C-alpha angles and dihedrals in degrees: 000000000000127000128186129187119196126179133171112176175172096354105160128139110287093013124097116235119240107206123172147143114207127177140186131190120193123189138168091263105032153353134238125191129179151128137236115248111252139195109262107176123275092009139038123227125223120243116257136212134179123180141174135187124223108283095022116137094211144015121264109229114189116189131205132177099228123098124211089231117077100354094068090058103052110139114265093215127079120254113259 
C-alpha cells in the first residue's frame, strides 16, 4: 500500500507557506517513509527516506546532499 500527502499552502501575505510532499509505502515485509526535498526560501532541503525490513530493530536512514528541486532539473546540455 502506498500513501502520499501533498500540501501547498497557505501562502497569503503575512503568513508563511507550508509546502511538502510526504510519502509512505507499507508492505508485508517492510516499511519506507520519506519526503521529497522542497524549495524553502532561501534554501532547498534534501529528500529523506527511512526504511526497515520486518524484524529490524531500527530504521535505516541514508542521507544525501542533493535536493529534488532544483537538482532534478539541471540542464542536460553543456554551457556554451
